DRENTOR-15254 format. One line per field, with one value per residue: residue number from 1; residue in three letters; chain; x, y, z of N, C-alpha, C in turn. Coordinates in nm, 2 decimals, padded with zeros to 4 digits. Example, Ala and Ser with C-alpha at 12.3 -4.5 7.8 and 13.67 -1.06 7.14 Angstrom:
2
pos <- (1|2)
code <- (ALA|SER)
unit <- (A|A)
n.u <- (01.32|01.28)
n.v <- (-00.57|-00.22)
n.w <- (00.78|00.71)
ca.u <- (01.23|01.37)
ca.v <- (-00.45|-00.11)
ca.w <- (00.78|00.71)
c.u <- (01.32|01.29)
c.v <- (-00.33|00.00)
c.w <- (00.78|00.79)
REM end
This chain:
223
pos <- (1|2|3|4|5|6|7|8|9|10|11|12|13|14|15|16|17|18|19|20|21|22|23|24|25|26|27|28|29|30|31|32|33|34|35|36|37|38|39|40|41|42|43|44|45|46|47|48|49|50|51|52|53|54|55|56|57|58|59|60|61|62|63|64|65|66|67|68|69|70|71|72|73|74|75|76|77|78|79|80|81|82|83|84|85|86|87|88|89|90|91|92|93|94|95|96|97|98|99|100|101|102|103|104|105|106|107|108|109|110|111|112|113|114|115|116|117|118|119|120|121|122|123|124|125|126|127|128|129|130|131|132|133|134|135|136|137|138|139|140|141|142|143|144|145|146|147|148|149|150|151|152|153|154|155|156|157|158|159|160|161|162|163|164|165|166|167|168|169|170|171|172|173|174|175|176|177|178|179|180|181|182|183|184|185|186|187|188|189|190|191|192|193|194|195|196|197|198|199|200|201|202|203|204|205|206|207|208|209|210|211|212|213|214|215|216|217|218|219|220|221|222|223)
code <- (MET|PHE|GLY|GLN|ILE|ALA|HIS|ARG|TYR|ASP|VAL|MET|ASN|ARG|LEU|MET|THR|ALA|GLY|GLN|ASP|THR|ARG|TRP|ARG|LYS|LEU|LEU|VAL|ASP|LYS|ALA|ASN|LEU|ARG|PRO|GLY|GLY|ARG|LEU|LEU|ASP|ILE|ALA|THR|GLY|THR|GLY|ASP|ILE|ALA|PHE|GLU|ALA|LEU|HIS|ARG|HIS|PRO|ASN|LEU|ARG|GLN|VAL|VAL|GLY|ALA|ASP|PHE|THR|LEU|PRO|MET|MET|HIS|VAL|GLY|ARG|HIS|ARG|ALA|ALA|ALA|ASN|GLY|GLN|ALA|THR|ARG|LEU|SER|TRP|SER|GLY|ALA|ASP|THR|LEU|HIS|LEU|PRO|PHE|PRO|ASP|ASN|THR|PHE|ASP|ALA|VAL|ALA|SER|GLY|PHE|LEU|MET|ARG|ASN|VAL|VAL|SER|VAL|PRO|GLN|ALA|LEU|ALA|ASP|GLN|THR|ARG|VAL|LEU|LYS|PRO|GLY|GLY|ARG|LEU|LEU|ILE|LEU|GLU|ILE|PRO|ARG|PRO|GLU|ASP|THR|LEU|TRP|GLY|ALA|MET|PHE|ARG|LEU|TYR|PHE|HIS|ASN|VAL|VAL|PRO|LEU|LEU|GLY|GLY|ILE|ILE|SER|GLY|GLN|HIS|ASP|ALA|TYR|SER|TYR|LEU|PRO|ALA|SER|ALA|ASP|ALA|PHE|LEU|ARG|PRO|GLU|GLU|LEU|LYS|PHE|GLN|MET|GLU|GLN|ALA|GLY|LEU|ARG|ASN|VAL|SER|TYR|GLN|MET|LEU|MET|LEU|ASN|THR|VAL|ALA|LEU|HIS|TRP|GLY|THR|LYS)
unit <- (A|A|A|A|A|A|A|A|A|A|A|A|A|A|A|A|A|A|A|A|A|A|A|A|A|A|A|A|A|A|A|A|A|A|A|A|A|A|A|A|A|A|A|A|A|A|A|A|A|A|A|A|A|A|A|A|A|A|A|A|A|A|A|A|A|A|A|A|A|A|A|A|A|A|A|A|A|A|A|A|A|A|A|A|A|A|A|A|A|A|A|A|A|A|A|A|A|A|A|A|A|A|A|A|A|A|A|A|A|A|A|A|A|A|A|A|A|A|A|A|A|A|A|A|A|A|A|A|A|A|A|A|A|A|A|A|A|A|A|A|A|A|A|A|A|A|A|A|A|A|A|A|A|A|A|A|A|A|A|A|A|A|A|A|A|A|A|A|A|A|A|A|A|A|A|A|A|A|A|A|A|A|A|A|A|A|A|A|A|A|A|A|A|A|A|A|A|A|A|A|A|A|A|A|A|A|A|A|A|A|A|A|A|A|A|A|A|A|A|A|A|A|A)
n.u <- (00.06|-00.09|-00.32|-00.45|-00.49|-00.70|-00.94|-00.96|-00.82|-00.89|-00.98|-00.76|-00.61|-00.69|-00.71|-00.43|-00.33|-00.48|-00.70|-00.54|-00.47|-00.67|-00.67|-00.41|-00.45|-00.66|-00.46|-00.25|-00.43|-00.50|-00.21|-00.20|-00.32|-00.50|-00.73|-01.06|-01.15|-00.94|-00.74|-00.65|-00.41|-00.41|-00.19|-00.10|-00.31|-00.52|-00.79|-00.90|-00.87|-00.74|-00.83|-01.08|-01.11|-01.02|-01.21|-01.44|-01.35|-01.31|-01.55|-01.58|-01.36|-01.20|-01.13|-01.04|-00.79|-00.81|-00.49|-00.37|-00.19|-00.26|-00.57|-00.77|-00.75|-00.89|-01.11|-01.22|-01.25|-01.42|-01.66|-01.70|-01.75|-01.93|-02.14|-02.10|-02.26|-02.02|-01.98|-01.96|-01.75|-01.54|-01.23|-01.08|-00.78|-00.59|-00.23|00.14|00.35|00.57|00.57|00.44|00.05|00.00|-00.04|00.24|00.25|-00.02|-00.19|-00.29|-00.20|-00.04|-00.03|00.06|-00.02|00.17|00.30|00.60|00.80|00.77|00.83|01.06|01.28|01.28|01.37|01.30|01.01|00.94|01.01|00.86|00.63|00.65|00.69|00.41|00.26|00.15|00.33|00.40|00.25|00.19|00.36|00.33|00.38|00.30|00.42|00.59|00.87|01.20|01.24|01.39|01.70|01.67|01.53|01.22|01.20|01.34|01.12|00.85|00.98|00.90|00.64|00.58|00.72|00.58|00.36|00.21|00.18|00.09|-00.17|-00.25|-00.27|-00.45|-00.67|-00.64|-00.61|-00.32|-00.09|00.18|00.19|00.19|00.43|00.57|00.52|00.62|00.90|00.99|00.97|01.16|01.36|01.34|01.40|01.55|01.36|01.48|01.68|01.44|01.37|01.57|01.57|01.34|01.41|01.59|01.49|01.40|01.19|01.12|01.10|01.10|00.96|00.86|00.68|00.69|00.45|00.26|00.45|00.68|00.67|00.53|00.59|00.48|00.55|00.58|00.64|00.72|00.66)
n.v <- (-01.38|-01.11|-01.18|-01.26|-01.04|-00.92|-00.82|-00.63|-00.44|-00.18|-00.02|00.01|00.10|00.36|00.46|00.46|00.67|00.90|00.94|01.01|00.82|00.77|01.02|00.97|00.84|00.90|01.05|00.94|00.79|01.02|01.09|00.83|00.93|00.77|00.69|00.69|00.36|00.25|00.07|-00.09|-00.23|-00.30|-00.40|-00.61|-00.57|-00.58|-00.49|-00.37|-00.09|00.09|00.02|00.07|00.33|00.42|00.29|00.46|00.74|00.72|00.61|00.49|00.31|00.04|-00.23|-00.29|-00.46|-00.61|-00.75|-01.03|-01.19|-01.30|-01.45|-01.38|-01.10|-00.99|-01.13|-00.96|-00.74|-00.80|-00.85|-00.60|-00.48|-00.63|-00.47|-00.25|-00.19|-00.26|-00.51|-00.64|-00.47|-00.49|-00.72|-01.00|-01.15|-01.38|-01.34|-01.31|-01.05|-01.07|-01.26|-01.22|-01.33|-01.21|-01.12|-00.98|-00.58|-00.53|-00.31|00.00|00.14|00.06|00.02|00.03|-00.02|00.02|-00.20|-00.25|-00.26|-00.54|-00.74|-00.99|-00.90|-00.61|-00.53|-00.71|-00.73|-00.44|-00.51|-00.73|-00.59|-00.36|-00.50|-00.57|-00.34|-00.14|00.06|00.38|00.41|00.44|00.35|00.32|00.34|00.38|00.43|00.35|00.50|00.45|00.63|00.97|01.06|01.24|01.48|01.48|01.26|01.10|01.11|01.02|00.74|00.64|00.70|00.49|00.25|00.23|00.34|00.24|-00.05|-00.10|00.02|-00.18|-00.44|-00.40|-00.35|-00.54|-00.74|-00.85|-00.81|-00.86|-00.81|-00.57|-00.50|-00.57|-00.42|-00.12|-00.19|-00.33|-00.08|00.08|-00.15|-00.05|00.10|00.45|00.74|00.86|00.62|00.40|00.54|00.52|00.29|00.21|00.35|00.21|-00.01|00.05|00.23|00.60|00.92|00.92|01.08|01.15|01.22|01.37|01.29|01.39|01.50|01.40|01.17|00.94|00.81|00.90|00.78|00.76|00.67|00.62|00.42)
n.w <- (01.03|00.96|00.90|01.12|01.24|01.06|01.11|01.26|01.13|00.97|01.16|01.34|01.14|01.10|01.38|01.44|01.28|01.30|01.15|00.92|00.71|00.54|00.38|00.24|00.03|-00.12|-00.23|-00.33|-00.57|-00.68|-00.85|-00.95|-01.20|-01.37|-01.65|-01.80|-01.84|-01.77|-01.64|-01.32|-01.04|-00.73|-00.55|-00.30|-00.14|00.05|00.30|00.08|00.04|-00.11|-00.39|-00.33|-00.31|-00.56|-00.74|-00.62|-00.73|-00.93|-01.16|-01.41|-01.53|-01.62|-01.52|-01.18|-00.97|-00.67|-00.51|-00.31|-00.07|00.16|00.30|00.49|00.49|00.24|00.22|00.46|00.29|00.08|00.22|00.26|00.03|-00.08|00.09|00.03|-00.22|-00.42|-00.53|-00.74|-00.90|-00.78|-00.86|-00.72|-00.61|-00.51|-00.48|-00.52|-00.48|-00.54|-00.79|-00.98|-01.09|-01.40|-01.72|-01.90|-01.95|-01.83|-01.67|-01.58|-01.39|-01.11|-00.77|-00.47|-00.09|00.21|00.16|00.08|00.28|00.38|00.21|00.10|-00.11|-00.26|-00.51|-00.63|-00.59|-00.74|-01.00|-01.12|-01.08|-01.22|-01.48|-01.52|-01.59|-01.80|-02.09|-02.00|-01.82|-01.45|-01.11|-00.84|-00.47|-00.12|00.15|00.52|00.58|00.69|01.02|01.01|01.18|01.35|01.62|01.59|01.46|01.62|01.81|01.68|01.64|01.95|01.98|01.80|01.87|02.13|02.19|01.98|01.95|02.23|02.17|01.96|02.07|02.26|02.10|01.89|01.99|01.93|02.03|01.94|01.65|01.59|01.71|01.54|01.35|01.38|01.38|01.16|01.00|01.08|00.97|00.69|00.34|00.34|00.21|-00.04|-00.10|-00.17|-00.40|-00.56|-00.60|-00.75|-00.97|-01.09|-01.12|-01.36|-01.40|-01.47|-01.43|-01.17|-00.87|-00.48|-00.23|00.09|00.37|00.68|00.87|00.77|00.81|00.65|00.31|00.01|-00.26|-00.66|-00.99|-01.38|-01.60)
ca.u <- (00.01|-00.19|-00.53|-00.51|-00.52|-00.78|-01.09|-00.93|-00.67|-00.89|-00.97|-00.63|-00.55|-00.77|-00.64|-00.27|-00.31|-00.56|-00.75|-00.52|-00.47|-00.75|-00.59|-00.28|-00.48|-00.67|-00.35|-00.24|-00.57|-00.50|-00.12|-00.20|-00.34|-00.64|-00.83|-01.19|-01.13|-00.83|-00.70|-00.58|-00.32|-00.44|-00.13|-00.15|-00.47|-00.55|-00.92|-00.91|-00.89|-00.66|-00.91|-01.24|-01.13|-01.02|-01.38|-01.51|-01.29|-01.28|-01.63|-01.59|-01.28|-01.24|-01.10|-00.99|-00.80|-00.75|-00.43|-00.31|-00.19|-00.34|-00.67|-00.89|-00.76|-00.95|-01.22|-01.26|-01.29|-01.54|-01.77|-01.72|-01.76|-02.09|-02.21|-02.08|-02.29|-01.91|-01.92|-01.96|-01.68|-01.38|-01.18|-01.00|-00.71|-00.46|-00.13|00.22|00.46|00.73|00.55|00.19|-00.03|-00.09|00.07|00.32|00.21|-00.19|-00.26|-00.23|-00.14|-00.02|-00.03|00.06|-00.01|00.21|00.36|00.73|00.85|00.72|00.90|01.21|01.33|01.27|01.44|01.23|00.90|00.97|01.07|00.77|00.55|00.70|00.65|00.23|00.27|00.15|00.43|00.33|00.16|00.22|00.38|00.29|00.41|00.26|00.49|00.65|01.07|01.30|01.26|01.49|01.78|01.62|01.43|01.10|01.21|01.36|00.96|00.79|00.99|00.87|00.58|00.57|00.75|00.51|00.21|00.15|00.17|-00.01|-00.29|-00.27|-00.28|-00.60|-00.79|-00.68|-00.57|-00.21|00.02|00.34|00.23|00.17|00.54|00.63|00.50|00.74|01.05|01.00|01.00|01.33|01.50|01.34|01.49|01.49|01.25|01.55|01.73|01.35|01.34|01.67|01.59|01.27|01.47|01.69|01.37|01.34|01.12|01.15|01.01|01.06|00.96|00.79|00.59|00.70|00.36|00.27|00.55|00.78|00.67|00.50|00.64|00.42|00.64|00.55|00.73|00.63|00.73)
ca.v <- (-01.21|-01.00|-01.26|-01.26|-00.89|-00.83|-00.81|-00.49|-00.37|-00.11|00.04|00.06|00.22|00.51|00.52|00.52|00.77|00.98|00.93|01.04|00.75|00.78|01.14|00.94|00.71|01.00|01.12|00.82|00.77|01.14|01.06|00.73|00.94|00.69|00.74|00.62|00.25|00.23|-00.11|-00.06|-00.34|-00.28|-00.53|-00.59|-00.48|-00.59|-00.52|-00.32|00.05|00.18|-00.01|00.11|00.46|00.43|00.27|00.63|00.86|00.66|00.51|00.46|00.22|-00.06|-00.30|-00.29|-00.59|-00.59|-00.86|-01.07|-01.37|-01.31|-01.42|-01.33|-00.96|-01.00|-01.20|-00.89|-00.67|-00.85|-00.82|-00.45|-00.46|-00.65|-00.37|-00.12|-00.25|-00.28|-00.69|-00.67|-00.40|-00.53|-00.84|-01.04|-01.24|-01.43|-01.34|-01.25|-00.94|-01.10|-01.36|-01.18|-01.39|-01.12|-01.10|-00.83|-00.50|-00.51|-00.26|00.12|00.18|-00.06|00.08|-00.05|00.11|-00.05|-00.36|-00.31|-00.27|-00.66|-00.82|-01.03|-00.86|-00.48|-00.49|-00.81|-00.66|-00.32|-00.56|-00.77|-00.46|-00.29|-00.63|-00.60|-00.22|-00.07|00.14|00.52|00.36|00.47|00.26|00.41|00.32|00.42|00.36|00.41|00.50|00.43|00.72|01.02|01.10|01.38|01.49|01.43|01.09|01.00|01.10|00.93|00.62|00.67|00.66|00.35|00.16|00.22|00.36|00.16|-00.18|-00.09|00.02|-00.26|-00.53|-00.37|-00.33|-00.67|-00.83|-00.91|-00.73|-00.88|-00.77|-00.39|-00.47|-00.60|-00.26|-00.01|-00.31|-00.33|00.04|00.05|-00.21|00.00|00.23|00.58|00.78|00.84|00.53|00.37|00.64|00.48|00.10|00.25|00.42|00.10|-00.11|00.13|00.34|00.74|01.08|00.89|01.11|01.13|01.33|01.30|01.31|01.36|01.50|01.31|00.97|00.84|00.85|00.86|00.76|00.75|00.65|00.65|00.28)
ca.w <- (01.16|00.91|00.88|01.27|01.29|00.95|01.17|01.35|01.05|00.91|01.31|01.37|01.07|01.14|01.51|01.44|01.19|01.35|01.00|00.79|00.60|00.38|00.29|00.19|-00.02|-00.21|-00.29|-00.44|-00.64|-00.79|-00.87|-01.04|-01.36|-01.41|-01.73|-01.81|-01.95|-01.73|-01.53|-01.21|-01.00|-00.60|-00.51|-00.12|-00.15|00.24|00.28|-00.07|00.07|-00.25|-00.46|-00.27|-00.33|-00.71|-00.79|-00.60|-00.78|-01.13|-01.15|-01.53|-01.48|-01.68|-01.40|-01.07|-00.93|-00.53|-00.52|-00.22|-00.02|00.31|00.24|00.57|00.44|00.15|00.26|00.50|00.20|00.02|00.27|00.25|-00.10|-00.08|00.18|-00.08|-00.40|-00.50|-00.49|-00.88|-00.98|-00.79|-00.84|-00.61|-00.67|-00.45|-00.56|-00.48|-00.55|-00.61|-00.87|-01.04|-01.23|-01.50|-01.82|-01.92|-02.01|-01.84|-01.59|-01.65|-01.27|-01.05|-00.64|-00.29|00.04|00.33|00.13|00.03|00.37|00.38|00.09|00.08|-00.17|-00.31|-00.62|-00.76|-00.63|-00.84|-01.09|-01.16|-01.09|-01.34|-01.57|-01.55|-01.61|-01.90|-02.08|-01.99|-01.68|-01.27|-01.04|-00.69|-00.32|-00.01|00.27|00.62|00.55|00.82|01.04|01.01|01.29|01.38|01.73|01.55|01.39|01.80|01.90|01.65|01.71|02.11|01.96|01.68|01.92|02.26|02.17|01.88|01.99|02.36|02.10|01.90|02.17|02.32|01.99|01.77|02.04|01.86|02.01|01.84|01.54|01.62|01.74|01.41|01.27|01.37|01.37|00.96|00.94|01.12|00.88|00.57|00.32|00.34|00.06|-00.16|-00.12|-00.28|-00.52|-00.64|-00.60|-00.86|-01.12|-01.16|-01.21|-01.51|-01.40|-01.53|-01.37|-01.03|-00.74|-00.37|-00.16|00.23|00.42|00.79|00.92|00.69|00.89|00.53|00.18|-00.14|-00.40|-00.81|-01.12|-01.47|-01.72)
c.u <- (-00.09|-00.31|-00.52|-00.55|-00.66|-00.92|-01.11|-00.85|-00.73|-00.95|-00.90|-00.52|-00.58|-00.71|-00.55|-00.27|-00.43|-00.67|-00.71|-00.47|-00.55|-00.70|-00.49|-00.35|-00.53|-00.56|-00.29|-00.30|-00.51|-00.32|-00.11|-00.28|-00.45|-00.71|-00.95|-01.14|-01.01|-00.83|-00.62|-00.55|-00.34|-00.31|-00.11|-00.22|-00.51|-00.71|-00.97|-00.94|-00.85|-00.82|-01.05|-01.21|-01.07|-01.15|-01.47|-01.48|-01.30|-01.41|-01.61|-01.42|-01.27|-01.24|-01.04|-00.96|-00.74|-00.66|-00.39|-00.28|-00.23|-00.49|-00.75|-00.86|-00.87|-01.10|-01.31|-01.30|-01.39|-01.64|-01.81|-01.75|-01.91|-02.17|-02.22|-02.20|-02.16|-01.88|-01.87|-01.82|-01.56|-01.35|-01.07|-00.87|-00.61|-00.31|00.02|00.30|00.52|00.69|00.41|00.18|-00.09|00.03|00.12|00.24|00.00|-00.22|-00.19|-00.18|-00.13|00.05|-00.02|00.05|00.05|00.26|00.53|00.81|00.86|00.78|01.01|01.31|01.24|01.25|01.33|01.09|00.88|00.94|00.95|00.63|00.55|00.66|00.49|00.20|00.28|00.28|00.33|00.24|00.25|00.23|00.38|00.28|00.40|00.36|00.57|00.83|01.10|01.25|01.40|01.57|01.76|01.52|01.32|01.12|01.25|01.19|00.85|00.87|00.95|00.74|00.49|00.58|00.64|00.37|00.10|00.11|00.09|-00.18|-00.33|-00.35|-00.42|-00.71|-00.82|-00.69|-00.43|-00.16|00.13|00.29|00.20|00.34|00.61|00.65|00.65|00.90|01.05|01.01|01.14|01.42|01.44|01.43|01.45|01.45|01.37|01.64|01.59|01.34|01.47|01.63|01.44|01.35|01.56|01.58|01.35|01.24|01.17|01.05|00.97|01.07|00.85|00.76|00.65|00.51|00.36|00.37|00.69|00.79|00.60|00.59|00.50|00.53|00.52|00.68|00.65|00.69|00.75)
c.v <- (-01.17|-01.09|-01.25|-01.10|-00.82|-00.79|-00.66|-00.41|-00.24|00.02|00.08|00.16|00.35|00.54|00.57|00.63|00.90|01.00|00.98|00.98|00.75|00.92|01.05|00.87|00.75|01.07|01.03|00.79|00.92|01.11|00.94|00.80|00.87|00.76|00.66|00.50|00.22|00.13|-00.03|-00.19|-00.31|-00.39|-00.53|-00.52|-00.51|-00.58|-00.41|-00.14|00.10|00.15|00.02|00.23|00.50|00.38|00.42|00.71|00.82|00.59|00.43|00.35|00.11|-00.19|-00.26|-00.42|-00.56|-00.73|-00.91|-01.22|-01.37|-01.25|-01.38|-01.19|-00.96|-01.09|-01.08|-00.74|-00.70|-00.83|-00.66|-00.42|-00.48|-00.50|-00.28|-00.11|-00.29|-00.40|-00.73|-00.60|-00.41|-00.66|-00.84|-01.13|-01.25|-01.41|-01.30|-01.17|-01.00|-01.22|-01.33|-01.22|-01.34|-01.11|-00.97|-00.73|-00.50|-00.38|-00.11|00.20|00.06|00.02|-00.05|00.04|-00.04|-00.16|-00.39|-00.33|-00.48|-00.75|-00.84|-00.95|-00.71|-00.50|-00.62|-00.82|-00.59|-00.42|-00.62|-00.65|-00.39|-00.39|-00.58|-00.47|-00.19|00.07|00.33|00.47|00.41|00.38|00.36|00.32|00.37|00.34|00.42|00.41|00.47|00.56|00.79|01.03|01.23|01.36|01.42|01.31|01.01|01.01|00.97|00.77|00.57|00.60|00.52|00.25|00.13|00.20|00.28|00.02|-00.24|-00.09|-00.08|-00.38|-00.49|-00.40|-00.46|-00.72|-00.92|-00.83|-00.74|-00.81|-00.65|-00.37|-00.45|-00.45|-00.18|-00.12|-00.30|-00.20|00.10|00.01|-00.17|00.09|00.36|00.65|00.75|00.69|00.41|00.43|00.58|00.36|00.16|00.28|00.28|00.00|-00.06|00.18|00.51|00.80|01.02|01.02|01.08|01.26|01.28|01.37|01.28|01.33|01.44|01.16|00.89|00.93|00.79|00.87|00.72|00.71|00.58|00.49|00.37)
c.w <- (01.06|00.90|01.01|01.32|01.14|01.03|01.24|01.28|01.00|01.05|01.35|01.27|01.10|01.26|01.54|01.40|01.18|01.20|00.88|00.66|00.49|00.30|00.19|00.08|-00.14|-00.30|-00.39|-00.58|-00.74|-00.86|-01.02|-01.22|-01.42|-01.50|-01.74|-01.88|-01.88|-01.64|-01.42|-01.13|-00.84|-00.51|-00.32|-00.09|00.03|00.19|00.14|-00.04|-00.07|-00.37|-00.43|-00.40|-00.49|-00.77|-00.76|-00.66|-00.92|-01.11|-01.30|-01.53|-01.55|-01.61|-01.32|-01.01|-00.78|-00.51|-00.38|-00.17|00.12|00.26|00.34|00.54|00.32|00.18|00.35|00.39|00.08|00.05|00.25|00.13|-00.11|-00.04|00.11|-00.21|-00.46|-00.55|-00.66|-01.00|-00.92|-00.80|-00.81|-00.64|-00.56|-00.51|-00.46|-00.56|-00.62|-00.74|-00.92|-01.13|-01.32|-01.60|-01.85|-01.98|-02.00|-01.76|-01.65|-01.48|-01.20|-00.89|-00.48|-00.20|00.13|00.33|00.13|00.15|00.45|00.26|00.10|00.00|-00.29|-00.46|-00.67|-00.72|-00.74|-00.96|-01.14|-01.19|-01.18|-01.47|-01.63|-01.59|-01.74|-01.99|-02.10|-01.85|-01.57|-01.22|-00.92|-00.56|-00.19|00.09|00.41|00.57|00.71|00.82|01.04|01.14|01.30|01.57|01.70|01.52|01.55|01.88|01.81|01.63|01.86|02.08|01.88|01.75|02.05|02.22|02.11|01.91|02.13|02.24|02.03|01.97|02.21|02.17|01.93|01.86|02.02|01.90|01.95|01.69|01.50|01.63|01.60|01.30|01.24|01.35|01.23|00.88|00.97|01.04|00.73|00.50|00.34|00.22|-00.05|-00.18|-00.18|-00.40|-00.64|-00.70|-00.73|-00.96|-01.16|-01.20|-01.34|-01.53|-01.42|-01.44|-01.21|-00.95|-00.58|-00.31|00.01|00.27|00.55|00.86|00.90|00.76|00.74|00.44|00.07|-00.24|-00.57|-00.91|-01.26|-01.56|-01.86)
REM end
């Protein structure tokens, strides 16, 4: 499904969020507390947005890895990297977040954007992301939580379930993919529930920040 929308994925993200998704990724990179010589894993990197932002903000990083198992998304990202002169600064890896192909204690930060709604086991994904994180490193999650049971939550559902699939169908030709998106949010955890899961995975000082009128959450915690 994600492979089918890879060629329009970035355009749709900008349209759906009125360009706010770029600001959210900047906030995520700020919260990562990366230092010169650090290593970052952007898991479920897609077209590489978080990885590119990290390289832009921290040009002295030792290693940035964009990992995903949707190869067409990464192919789009590799073309972007070549066009931006970053082809040699970013490594790409076909990887499953439930079984990451990296040694323990490898990365100073492990980040994901809009991944966790899609995994079959949140605890297993958190466990393996924490495993490859160095002690003192940060795990960061940008995600769309289950909408609140409020008037604004109802309005967001109306937009998410009606406007987004229509727009996605027009832009990408894949109406079903953008019907899946709101359905996955409806079935996902609330922010406080994801915070609890992160703590259960052994992370400390777990916190989160609500964005875009409480429709998006940025979580972070330390190993």
